[in-house]
VMD Tcl script that builds the backbone (N, CA, C; Angstrom):
set m [mol new atoms 300]
animate dup $m
set s [atomselect $m all]
$s set {name element resname resid chain x y z} {
  {N N MET 1 A 0.636 -1.390 0.124}
  {CA C MET 1 A -0.016 -0.046 0.075}
  {C C MET 1 A 0.971 1.184 0.153}
  {N N SER 2 A 0.636 1.946 -0.908}
  {CA C SER 2 A 1.421 3.427 -0.999}
  {C C SER 2 A 1.115 4.328 0.133}
  {N N ARG 3 A 2.029 5.269 0.173}
  {CA C ARG 3 A 1.799 6.178 1.307}
  {C C ARG 3 A 0.339 6.986 1.069}
  {N N GLN 4 A 0.101 7.412 -0.235}
  {CA C GLN 4 A -0.976 8.182 -0.687}
  {C C GLN 4 A -2.336 7.396 -0.306}
  {N N GLU 5 A -2.302 5.890 -0.403}
  {CA C GLU 5 A -3.689 5.139 -0.034}
  {C C GLU 5 A -3.790 4.911 1.478}
  {N N LEU 6 A -2.723 5.091 2.242}
  {CA C LEU 6 A -2.956 5.023 3.629}
  {C C LEU 6 A -4.072 5.864 4.298}
  {N N VAL 7 A -4.995 5.293 4.950}
  {CA C VAL 7 A -6.159 5.881 5.403}
  {C C VAL 7 A -5.810 6.637 6.662}
  {N N LYS 8 A -6.082 7.807 6.753}
  {CA C LYS 8 A -5.906 8.764 7.870}
  {C C LYS 8 A -6.546 8.480 8.975}
  {N N GLU 9 A -5.981 8.335 10.267}
  {CA C GLU 9 A -6.637 7.807 11.556}
  {C C GLU 9 A -7.920 8.630 11.812}
  {N N SER 10 A -7.872 9.861 11.466}
  {CA C SER 10 A -9.043 10.759 11.748}
  {C C SER 10 A -10.171 10.488 10.895}
  {N N VAL 11 A -9.969 9.835 9.626}
  {CA C VAL 11 A -11.028 9.271 8.781}
  {C C VAL 11 A -11.707 7.902 9.634}
  {N N ILE 12 A -10.880 7.129 10.030}
  {CA C ILE 12 A -11.193 5.908 10.890}
  {C C ILE 12 A -12.145 6.293 11.956}
  {N N VAL 13 A -11.599 7.192 12.738}
  {CA C VAL 13 A -12.253 7.636 13.892}
  {C C VAL 13 A -13.625 8.179 13.693}
  {N N ARG 14 A -13.814 8.917 12.615}
  {CA C ARG 14 A -15.182 9.488 12.153}
  {C C ARG 14 A -16.263 8.426 11.774}
  {N N SER 15 A -15.549 7.450 11.062}
  {CA C SER 15 A -16.381 6.254 10.607}
  {C C SER 15 A -16.815 5.443 11.783}
  {N N ILE 16 A -15.915 5.235 12.814}
  {CA C ILE 16 A -16.320 4.495 13.938}
  {C C ILE 16 A -17.421 5.224 14.912}
  {N N LEU 17 A -17.163 6.502 14.887}
  {CA C LEU 17 A -18.117 7.382 15.799}
  {C C LEU 17 A -19.556 7.383 15.096}
  {N N LYS 18 A -19.311 7.539 13.810}
  {CA C LYS 18 A -20.732 7.326 13.175}
  {C C LYS 18 A -21.403 6.202 13.483}
  {N N HIS 19 A -20.817 4.999 13.351}
  {CA C HIS 19 A -21.340 3.661 13.612}
  {C C HIS 19 A -21.811 3.559 15.002}
  {N N LEU 20 A -20.878 3.904 15.945}
  {CA C LEU 20 A -21.320 3.982 17.391}
  {C C LEU 20 A -22.532 4.633 17.799}
  {N N LYS 21 A -22.623 5.786 17.322}
  {CA C LYS 21 A -23.882 6.807 17.684}
  {C C LYS 21 A -25.045 6.422 16.953}
  {N N SER 22 A -24.805 5.337 15.979}
  {CA C SER 22 A -26.143 4.876 15.486}
  {C C SER 22 A -26.584 3.668 16.138}
  {N N MET 23 A -25.891 3.229 17.153}
  {CA C MET 23 A -26.287 2.000 18.077}
  {C C MET 23 A -27.255 2.451 19.363}
  {N N PRO 24 A -28.184 1.712 19.515}
  {CA C PRO 24 A -29.183 2.157 20.718}
  {C C PRO 24 A -28.066 2.000 21.935}
  {N N ASP 25 A -28.651 2.711 23.067}
  {CA C ASP 25 A -27.860 2.574 24.341}
  {C C ASP 25 A -26.371 2.987 24.217}
  {N N CYS 26 A -26.015 3.614 23.407}
  {CA C CYS 26 A -24.557 3.913 23.263}
  {C C CYS 26 A -24.466 5.518 23.491}
  {N N PHE 27 A -23.405 5.824 24.228}
  {CA C PHE 27 A -22.908 7.151 24.415}
  {C C PHE 27 A -21.355 7.105 24.035}
  {N N ALA 28 A -20.891 7.918 23.010}
  {CA C ALA 28 A -19.565 7.683 22.421}
  {C C ALA 28 A -19.082 9.115 22.249}
  {N N TRP 29 A -17.789 9.344 22.463}
  {CA C TRP 29 A -17.298 10.721 22.057}
  {C C TRP 29 A -15.666 10.435 21.633}
  {N N LYS 30 A -15.082 11.471 20.990}
  {CA C LYS 30 A -13.795 11.370 20.795}
  {C C LYS 30 A -12.919 12.064 21.794}
  {N N GLU 31 A -11.792 11.300 22.431}
  {CA C GLU 31 A -11.419 11.876 23.430}
  {C C GLU 31 A -10.009 12.689 22.722}
  {N N HIS 32 A -10.114 14.237 22.959}
  {CA C HIS 32 A -9.123 14.925 22.383}
  {C C HIS 32 A -7.731 15.162 23.050}
  {N N GLY 33 A -6.631 14.880 22.693}
  {CA C GLY 33 A -5.375 15.221 23.443}
  {C C GLY 33 A -5.252 16.667 23.465}
  {N N GLY 34 A -3.889 16.868 23.945}
  {CA C GLY 34 A -3.750 18.140 24.132}
  {C C GLY 34 A -3.145 18.726 25.434}
  {N N MET 35 A -2.977 20.018 25.707}
  {CA C MET 35 A -2.506 20.466 26.735}
  {C C MET 35 A -3.469 20.007 28.218}
  {N N TYR 36 A -4.631 19.980 27.889}
  {CA C TYR 36 A -5.666 19.703 29.171}
  {C C TYR 36 A -6.051 18.357 29.073}
  {N N GLY 37 A -5.700 17.374 28.190}
  {CA C GLY 37 A -6.099 16.217 28.177}
  {C C GLY 37 A -5.133 15.263 29.064}
  {N N THR 38 A -5.527 13.972 29.134}
  {CA C THR 38 A -4.527 13.078 29.804}
  {C C THR 38 A -3.823 12.113 28.699}
  {N N ALA 39 A -2.533 12.324 28.860}
  {CA C ALA 39 A -1.796 11.482 27.918}
  {C C ALA 39 A -1.824 9.931 27.913}
  {N N GLY 40 A -2.122 9.404 26.726}
  {CA C GLY 40 A -2.380 7.999 26.830}
  {C C GLY 40 A -3.853 7.443 26.627}
  {N N ILE 41 A -4.882 8.252 26.794}
  {CA C ILE 41 A -6.250 8.048 26.707}
  {C C ILE 41 A -6.390 7.615 25.462}
  {N N PRO 42 A -7.125 6.343 25.078}
  {CA C PRO 42 A -7.488 5.884 23.919}
  {C C PRO 42 A -8.543 7.146 23.024}
  {N N ASP 43 A -8.450 7.172 21.770}
  {CA C ASP 43 A -9.098 8.044 21.019}
  {C C ASP 43 A -10.782 8.029 21.018}
  {N N ILE 44 A -11.491 7.016 21.420}
  {CA C ILE 44 A -12.855 6.930 21.689}
  {C C ILE 44 A -12.921 6.202 22.748}
  {N N ILE 45 A -14.061 6.861 23.432}
  {CA C ILE 45 A -14.399 6.433 24.817}
  {C C ILE 45 A -15.948 6.121 24.593}
  {N N CYS 46 A -16.563 5.122 25.033}
  {CA C CYS 46 A -18.050 4.907 25.073}
  {C C CYS 46 A -18.542 4.159 26.060}
  {N N CYS 47 A -19.813 4.171 26.542}
  {CA C CYS 47 A -20.729 3.193 26.945}
  {C C CYS 47 A -21.786 2.673 26.298}
  {N N ILE 48 A -21.691 1.484 26.260}
  {CA C ILE 48 A -22.856 0.726 25.475}
  {C C ILE 48 A -23.632 -0.129 26.470}
  {N N GLY 49 A -24.850 0.201 26.720}
  {CA C GLY 49 A -25.732 -0.851 27.453}
  {C C GLY 49 A -25.072 -0.991 29.002}
  {N N GLY 50 A -24.297 0.133 29.336}
  {CA C GLY 50 A -23.799 0.058 30.863}
  {C C GLY 50 A -22.378 -0.519 30.847}
  {N N ARG 51 A -21.760 -0.981 29.811}
  {CA C ARG 51 A -20.445 -1.480 29.677}
  {C C ARG 51 A -19.551 -0.392 29.056}
  {N N PHE 52 A -18.292 -0.126 29.731}
  {CA C PHE 52 A -17.371 0.676 29.327}
  {C C PHE 52 A -16.512 0.037 28.219}
  {N N PHE 53 A -16.218 1.142 27.068}
  {CA C PHE 53 A -15.266 0.564 25.918}
  {C C PHE 53 A -14.456 1.771 25.738}
  {N N ALA 54 A -13.107 1.470 25.355}
  {CA C ALA 54 A -12.188 2.422 24.970}
  {C C ALA 54 A -11.472 1.862 23.637}
  {N N PHE 55 A -11.418 2.560 22.609}
  {CA C PHE 55 A -11.011 2.299 21.449}
  {C C PHE 55 A -9.685 2.985 20.983}
  {N N GLU 56 A -8.444 2.642 20.991}
  {CA C GLU 56 A -7.441 3.310 20.331}
  {C C GLU 56 A -7.289 3.025 18.931}
  {N N VAL 57 A -7.573 4.111 18.103}
  {CA C VAL 57 A -7.743 3.895 16.665}
  {C C VAL 57 A -6.313 4.015 16.123}
  {N N LYS 58 A -5.954 3.178 15.262}
  {CA C LYS 58 A -4.840 3.082 14.437}
  {C C LYS 58 A -4.972 2.837 12.861}
  {N N ASN 59 A -4.203 3.457 12.137}
  {CA C ASN 59 A -4.397 3.147 10.686}
  {C C ASN 59 A -3.575 1.778 10.430}
  {N N GLU 60 A -3.531 1.315 9.110}
  {CA C GLU 60 A -2.947 0.124 8.798}
  {C C GLU 60 A -1.375 0.035 9.352}
  {N N LYS 61 A -0.721 1.054 9.200}
  {CA C LYS 61 A 0.669 1.020 9.623}
  {C C LYS 61 A 1.010 1.501 11.129}
  {N N GLY 62 A -0.171 2.180 11.799}
  {CA C GLY 62 A 0.037 2.676 13.131}
  {C C GLY 62 A 0.274 1.744 14.335}
  {N N THR 63 A 1.064 2.121 15.200}
  {CA C THR 63 A 1.374 1.242 16.395}
  {C C THR 63 A 1.272 1.930 17.662}
  {N N VAL 64 A 0.860 1.426 18.695}
  {CA C VAL 64 A 0.612 2.061 20.026}
  {C C VAL 64 A 1.970 2.389 20.780}
  {N N THR 65 A 1.758 3.449 21.289}
  {CA C THR 65 A 2.928 3.649 22.204}
  {C C THR 65 A 2.906 2.904 23.690}
  {N N LYS 66 A 4.126 2.926 24.227}
  {CA C LYS 66 A 4.036 2.287 25.503}
  {C C LYS 66 A 3.035 2.837 26.501}
  {N N LEU 67 A 3.077 4.198 26.504}
  {CA C LEU 67 A 1.942 4.705 27.322}
  {C C LEU 67 A 0.407 4.354 27.100}
  {N N GLN 68 A 0.167 4.384 25.806}
  {CA C GLN 68 A -1.208 3.944 25.227}
  {C C GLN 68 A -1.369 2.545 25.649}
  {N N GLU 69 A -0.311 1.626 25.547}
  {CA C GLU 69 A -0.680 0.011 25.972}
  {C C GLU 69 A -0.828 -0.099 27.416}
  {N N ALA 70 A -0.282 0.821 28.120}
  {CA C ALA 70 A -0.265 0.786 29.631}
  {C C ALA 70 A -1.690 1.317 30.042}
  {N N THR 71 A -2.163 2.239 29.321}
  {CA C THR 71 A -3.458 2.806 29.534}
  {C C THR 71 A -4.611 1.793 29.226}
  {N N ILE 72 A -4.386 1.110 28.171}
  {CA C ILE 72 A -5.277 0.032 27.700}
  {C C ILE 72 A -5.370 -1.119 28.662}
  {N N ASN 73 A -4.119 -1.432 29.250}
  {CA C ASN 73 A -4.007 -2.451 30.216}
  {C C ASN 73 A -4.618 -2.172 31.725}
  {N N LYS 74 A -4.612 -0.835 31.916}
  {CA C LYS 74 A -5.199 -0.301 33.112}
  {C C LYS 74 A -6.826 -0.297 33.016}
  {N N ILE 75 A -7.250 -0.009 31.961}
  {CA C ILE 75 A -8.684 -0.179 31.779}
  {C C ILE 75 A -9.230 -1.421 31.834}
  {N N LYS 76 A -8.453 -2.482 31.176}
  {CA C LYS 76 A -8.976 -3.868 31.278}
  {C C LYS 76 A -8.720 -4.488 32.762}
  {N N ALA 77 A -7.809 -3.934 33.514}
  {CA C ALA 77 A -7.590 -4.399 34.796}
  {C C ALA 77 A -8.842 -3.766 35.607}
  {N N ALA 78 A -9.293 -2.645 35.316}
  {CA C ALA 78 A -10.336 -2.006 36.057}
  {C C ALA 78 A -11.812 -2.673 35.541}
  {N N GLY 79 A -11.751 -3.551 34.545}
  {CA C GLY 79 A -13.054 -4.341 34.325}
  {C C GLY 79 A -13.542 -3.743 33.067}
  {N N GLY 80 A -13.123 -2.862 32.332}
  {CA C GLY 80 A -13.399 -2.218 31.201}
  {C C GLY 80 A -13.020 -3.084 30.040}
  {N N THR 81 A -13.384 -2.769 28.949}
  {CA C THR 81 A -12.974 -3.077 27.616}
  {C C THR 81 A -12.177 -2.249 26.928}
  {N N ALA 82 A -10.963 -2.461 26.385}
  {CA C ALA 82 A -10.032 -1.727 25.784}
  {C C ALA 82 A -9.524 -2.583 24.501}
  {N N ALA 83 A -9.196 -2.012 23.329}
  {CA C ALA 83 A -8.755 -2.429 22.209}
  {C C ALA 83 A -8.175 -1.398 21.219}
  {N N VAL 84 A -6.981 -1.948 20.600}
  {CA C VAL 84 A -6.451 -0.999 19.351}
  {C C VAL 84 A -7.387 -1.630 18.041}
  {N N VAL 85 A -8.124 -0.778 17.716}
  {CA C VAL 85 A -8.844 -0.861 16.333}
  {C C VAL 85 A -8.406 -0.278 15.095}
  {N N ARG 86 A -8.672 -0.745 14.099}
  {CA C ARG 86 A -8.085 -0.234 12.713}
  {C C ARG 86 A -9.474 -0.013 11.597}
  {N N SER 87 A -10.686 -0.191 12.268}
  {CA C SER 87 A -11.719 -0.270 11.311}
  {C C SER 87 A -13.251 -0.233 11.951}
  {N N VAL 88 A -14.107 0.019 11.607}
  {CA C VAL 88 A -15.409 -0.241 12.016}
  {C C VAL 88 A -15.648 -1.707 12.444}
  {N N GLU 89 A -15.189 -2.515 11.306}
  {CA C GLU 89 A -15.524 -3.849 11.580}
  {C C GLU 89 A -14.762 -4.522 12.810}
  {N N ASP 90 A -13.447 -4.010 13.106}
  {CA C ASP 90 A -12.918 -4.116 14.451}
  {C C ASP 90 A -13.770 -3.826 15.783}
  {N N VAL 91 A -14.280 -2.768 15.589}
  {CA C VAL 91 A -15.172 -2.147 16.674}
  {C C VAL 91 A -16.230 -3.044 16.851}
  {N N LYS 92 A -16.924 -3.370 15.707}
  {CA C LYS 92 A -18.154 -4.464 15.668}
  {C C LYS 92 A -17.899 -5.752 16.488}
  {N N GLN 93 A -16.450 -6.346 16.096}
  {CA C GLN 93 A -16.118 -7.383 16.753}
  {C C GLN 93 A -15.940 -7.455 18.146}
  {N N VAL 94 A -15.117 -6.385 18.582}
  {CA C VAL 94 A -15.106 -6.350 20.042}
  {C C VAL 94 A -16.370 -6.039 20.759}
  {N N VAL 95 A -17.179 -5.218 20.384}
  {CA C VAL 95 A -18.700 -4.940 20.909}
  {C C VAL 95 A -19.479 -6.071 20.911}
  {N N GLY 96 A -19.326 -7.049 19.727}
  {CA C GLY 96 A -20.050 -8.184 19.451}
  {C C GLY 96 A -19.780 -9.148 20.540}
  {N N ARG 97 A -18.708 -9.261 21.133}
  {CA C ARG 97 A -18.262 -10.255 22.273}
  {C C ARG 97 A -19.114 -9.896 23.473}
  {N N TYR 98 A -19.698 -8.681 23.633}
  {CA C TYR 98 A -20.318 -8.335 24.876}
  {C C TYR 98 A -21.751 -8.182 24.735}
  {N N SER 99 A -22.220 -8.524 23.506}
  {CA C SER 99 A -23.804 -7.991 23.248}
  {C C SER 99 A -24.707 -9.189 23.857}
  {N N LYS 100 A -25.797 -8.688 24.129}
  {CA C LYS 100 A -26.652 -9.528 24.931}
  {C C LYS 100 A -27.613 -10.410 24.156}
}
mol reanalyze $m
mol bondsrecalc $m
mol representation Tube
mol addrep $m
């Protein structure tokens, strides 16, 4: 895949948010980094039917940082679900594991 064909993470984030916001019982938002944010927090945070999910969005070539990986592990240790995703299909698979 050439550099021009690589999908931007922002495009993936928008498509995932669109999907999540179409789901019943789902509250989702994009976590914005920056001066007032917490470093390492996944890109998308949501609650679906009372269950906490956090998604770190990466494109085909993207990799997580050590801080992102540590944050994902802390979320899992606290009983939430956190995953690195690269598409809406990845999100559907993660959420599907916990559907009623």
